N, C-alpha and C positions, 0 to 999 in steps of 0.2 A: 771309313769303309769297313764293312764287316769281314769276318774271316771267310765266309762263303764267297763274297765278292772277290777277295784276293785269290782264293782257290780257283774260281772260274777264270779269272784273268790270267793266272799263271798257267793253267792248262791250255787256254787259247793261245798264249804266247809260245808255249812249247810246240803245239801243233803247227804253228806258223813258222817255226824254225828260229824263233828269237830266244835262244837258250839263256843268255845273260839276263834278260828281263824276266824270263820264267823262273830262273833260279832265285832272283831277288824276291819276287812275289811269293813263291812257295816257301822260301826261308822265313818270310814274315808270318806265314800261316803257322809253321811249326814252332815259331817263337811264341805265338799266342796260345797255341793248342798243341802241346807236344805229343798228344795221343791221337792226332789226326791221321788216320791210316792212309787215306787217299793222298794227302799232301806229301807224306814220305814216299809213297809209291811213285808219284809223278816227279818228285824231286830227284829220284834215282835216274831219271832220264835227262835231267837238266845239268847234272854235275859232270865234271870232265875226266875224272879218274876212276878206275875200277875199285880202288880202295874206298872212295867216297860212295860209289854205288852200293858197295857191300854194306857200309854203315847204314845207308838209307833202307835197304831191304831187310837188314837185321832188325831195324826199328819197326818195320811193318810186321814182321813175324812176332816181335815182342808184344805188339798190340793184338794181333790176330794170327796165331800160329797156323791157321788153316788157309792162309792166303796163298793160293796156288801160283799167282804171278810172281810173288817174292820168292817162293820155293824154286820155281823154274829159273829165276834170275840168278840165284845163288849157285844153283847147279851149273849154269853156263859159266859163271865166273870161275868155279872150281876146274871145269874142263879146260878153260882158257889158260890155267896155270900161270896167271900173271904174277910177277914178283911181289912177295909180301902176302900172297893169298894161298900159299901152299897148305897152310895149317887151318884153312877155313873149314868149319864144321859143315856137314851136309844138312839138308833141310830137315831130316828126321831128328837129328841130334839137336837142332835149333828149337824144335818143338818141345824137346824133353828137358831143355836147360833154360835158365833165365839168368839175367845179369845180377851180380851182387850189388851193383850201384843203387843208391837210393833214388827216388824220383827226382828228376831234374839235374842229376849229376852225370857227367860223361862216363862211359865205361872205359876201362883201361886197355882192353884189347878186343879183338874180334871174336874171341871165344868167350863163353859164359860158364860160370861155376854153378853147379847144381844147388838149388835152393828152393824152398817151398813157398817163398814169397814172390809174387809176380813183380817184375821190374818195370820201370818206366823206360821209354825210349831214351837213347842217348841225346845229349844236347845237339844243337844243329852243327853241321859240318863247319869247322872253322875256315874262313877264307877272308882274305884282305878286302875290305870294301873298295869298290871301284865303280866309276861311272858305267852305266849299262851300255853306253854308246861308244865312248872313246877310251874307256879304261883308265881314265885319269884318277889319281889317288891324292887328293889334297883336302884342305880345310873347307873348300866350297861344296863338298859333297853333301847332298841332302836327300832323304826319302821324302817325296812330296806327291801330293795328289792335286791336279789342276782340274776342277770341274768346268764343264762347258754345257751350254744349252743351245739347241737349234730347233726351229719350229717350222711347220708347214701348215699355217693357218689354223686348222682345228686339231692338229697333232703336235705335241712338243716332246722332245727327247732330252733326257739328262744323261750325259756321259762324262768320262774323265780320262785324263792322261795321268798315269801313275808309274813311278819308278824311282830308281836311285841315279841321280844325275849330278854332274858338275854344274857350275854357275852358267857356263855357256849354253849347255843343252837344256837347262831349266828355263833360261830366258826365252829360248826358241819356243818351247812348249807353252810357256806363260803367254807369250805374244799370240800364238796360234789359238789358244783357248779364249783369249780376250777378243781376238778378231771374230771368231765364230759366234761367241755369245753376244757381243755388242752389235753384230750385224744381223744375225739370223735368230737370236733368242727371242726378240720382242714380237715376232710375227705370229705367235701362237695365242689363241684365245681359248680359255683363260690362263692356262698353266704357264705359257711363255711369259706373260706379264708378271707372274708371281715368281717364277724360278729364276728369271734373268737377273734381277737386282741382287738376289741372294748369291748367285754364282759370281757376279761381278764384285760383290763385297768380299767373297773368299779370295778372288784373284788379286784384288788390290792389296790384300794383306800377305801376298806371296803364296797363296794356295794353302792347303791343309798339310802342315808338316808336324808329324807326331814328335813332340819334344823329347820324350824319354828315349824313343827308338833312335833318333838322330844323335842325341847326347851320348848314348852308349856306343853307337857306331863310330863317332868321332874320337871317343876315348880309346876305343880298340885300335883305330887307325894311328893314333898318337903313339901307342905302345909299339906298333909295327915300325913306325918311323924311327923310334929310339933303337930298336933292334938293328936297323939299317945304319945307325950312327948319325941320323939327320935330326939333330936336336931342335933346330929352328923350325923345321916342318912339324915336329911333334908339339912344340909350343903353340904354333898356329892352330893345330887341331884341338888342343886342349882349350885354347881361348874360344874357338868356335863352339866347342861343347858347352862352355859356360854361356854362350849366347843363346843356346837352345834351352838350357835349364841350369839354374843355380844349384851347385852341388859342392858341399864342403870338402868331400873327398877329392874331387877334381881340382878344387882350389889348392888343396894341400899338395897334390901331385904336380900341379903347375909351378908352385913355389919351389918344390924339391928339384924339378928339372932345371928351372932357372938358376937355382943356387949351385947345383952340381956342375953345370956347364958355363957358369959365369955369364949368364944372359939376363940381367935385370931389366925391369921395365924402364924405358927411357921416355921422358916427356918429349914430344916433338919440338925441335928447335924452331927458332924464328923463321929461318929460311924455308924449312919444310912446311911450316904452317902457312906461310904466305903462298908458297907454290901450290899447296893443296887447295887453298881457298880460290886462287886464281883459276885452277883447273875446274873447280866446282862452278864458278861463275861463268866461265867460258862454255861449260857443258850446258848450263841452264839457258844461256843465250842461244846456243846451237839448237837445243830442243824447241824452244819457243819460236825462233826464226824459221826453222824447218816447217813447223805446223802452220805458221802464218803464210809462208810462201805457197805451200801445197794447198792450203785452204783457198787462197786467192785463185790459183790455177783451176782447181776443181769447180769453184763457183763460176768462173768464166766459161767453163765447158758446159755447165748445167744451165746457164742463163738463157740460151735460145730455147731449151726444152721447157722452161718455166713460163714462157710467154703465153701458153694456153691456159695457165692457172689451174692445172689439175692438182688436186690436193695431195694425191699420193706422191707425185713428183716433188712437190714442195717439201713434204716430209722427208722423202729420201735424200733430198739435196743437203739436209743437215746431218745425215748419218756419218759421212766421212769426217766432218768436223768433230762430232762426239767421239768417234772411234779414235781419231788422232790425239785428241786431248787426253783420253783415258790411257792409251798406251804410252803417250809421252809422259804422263804422270808417273807411270810405273818406272820408267827410266830415270826420271827426276828424283824419285824417292830413293832409288838405289844409289844415285850420286850423293845425295845428302847423307845417307848412312855411311858410305865409303869415306866421305870427307871427315865426318865426326870421328870415325874410327881411326883414320890416318893421323889426325892431330891429337888423338888420345884425350878428347874433350870429356871431362867429368863434371862440368858445370852445366846444369840443365838450362839455365837462362841463356847462356852463351850458345848452347847447341840449338835451342829454339830460335834464337836470333839468326843464326846461320841458315836454318831451314826456311824461315820467313823471307830472308833476303834473297835466297835462291828462287823462291816462288815468285816474288814480286818481279825479279829480273826476267824470269821465264815468261810470265804473262805479258809484261811490257814488250818483250822481244817478239812475242806472237803478233802483237799489234804492229810493231815496227816492221816485221817481215811482210805483213800484208800491205803496209804503206809503201815500202820500197818496191814491192812487186807492182803496185798500181802506178808508181812513178815510172818504172822501167817500161811498163806496157804503154803508158801515155807517150813516152819518148819514142817508142818504136812505131806505134800505129797512128799517133796524133801529134807528130812532131811540130806541125804547123801551129799548134796551140801556144808554143813558146815564141816570144817576140824576138829573142836574140840568144846568142850563146851565153851571154852573161845571165840571162833569165834562166837558162837551163842549169847553169852551175849554181846559181843562188837557190833555186828550187831544190836541187839535189842536196845541197848542204842542209837546208831546212828540214828536208825529209830525214836525212841521216841523224840529225840532232833531236828533232821533235816530231818525227813522223807518226810515231805511235800515239802520242798525245792528241794530235789533230785528227788522226784516224778515228779514235774513240769519240772525240768531240762531235764529229760529223754524224756518227750513229746515234748518240744520245739526243741530238737536236732533231733527228728525223722522226717523222710520225708513221713511216712505212712499216707495215706488220713484219716484214722480213728483217728490217733493221732492229726492231724491238726484240724479236726473237734472238737475234745475234747478241744483243746486249745482255739479255737474260742468260743465255748460254755462257757468256763470258763470266758473269757473276757467279753462276753455278760452278764453273771451272775453277775460278779463283777460290771459292769456298772449299771445294774438294781438295785442291792443292794445299791450302793452308791447314786444313784439319789433318790430312795425312802427313804433312811435313812436321807438325807438332807431335803426332803419334810416333813417327819415325825417329825424331830427335830424342824423345823421351825414352823409347825402347833402347836406342843405341847408347845413350848416356848411362842408363842403368847397367847395361852390359859392360861398359868401360869401368864403371865403379866396382863391379865384381872382380875385375882382373887385378885390382890392387888391394882389395879388402882383406 
């Protein structure tokens, strides 16, 4: 995202009353371009204290001493006589003075010493990074952009969700961007067909996360946690910083904090490893089974509508399945990353094996979920098909044990076009899951290796 895009979004957020989001976006602008007059001016309306407003408007006057808005703003602050602002120079003196600080360094006070050399604005206002929505301050914070595409036949639009969010609120926006793109992105000709796969590719990789910005933000948050005396939280933030970017200075700082507070890296014990892997496998089963059950229900609802053979309805009937498998995959990859990080796995082959195992289990659970749903529906609506209670029990046990296998076998032996499409989509889903599982395992393993290197 360009500086101009961030500036426009920041201004729009401030006008809409979303001050925290505006402050985050405008701060990114002045980090990239510290002489952006408009960004500093609008940022003065997004900060919370008069002292911070003064700093922003001083920076505006440093860039453009004739900016009347900044002059009036500083005059208002003087008249307000807020604590700490009594010695604030007036607008005229601000035009005649300039800071002694070199470009890019913060000024030491709100007044400026006379010098013939023009100064650069102060560095951005220091504030503790926090989620724009809930204010959470932990290692899950990320600055991220989630692109999405929606189309109206001949017109397509590319938009994005951007902000600083914790994991919970990132996932909400990731799911929403995926839902919009996978459902409405394809409907535009020709741009929708071109932009949608590109957006989905960004989304499946977790959106666009500026590595350097996130690494610096997490390092700053770690120092704040140390000041609060929370060494464990600081270590988590430093580890998350290394996940964004490998940095020898951060590695050294992490080692220093661990040593000073007696918190060395511990390899996960057998009990923790087993517990984590069980949680991963149960999560994979849950994701797959949920998709399978929901797909069966939606297909049953669509079936009467497909009797007319309308092509558009046939195509639309597969949209929910594609959408569910895509979003389910996002959750599965996060589970794989979490599990590898929890057991501190630094062997790539083992990590990839864990990822592949989770994928195979998730895909089979998808088939199993559909098979169980079909058995329950048959039992409820066509109970007469079973000859006895023993037949019901025997069939139920068979479905629980091998339902997914027989469900897939029925589709592979069928020559019906819809069944062939289902098999193809399952193969595509399997390939997509396997590729992303390997990518996730590789990325997470390298991160774990940095923590002890």
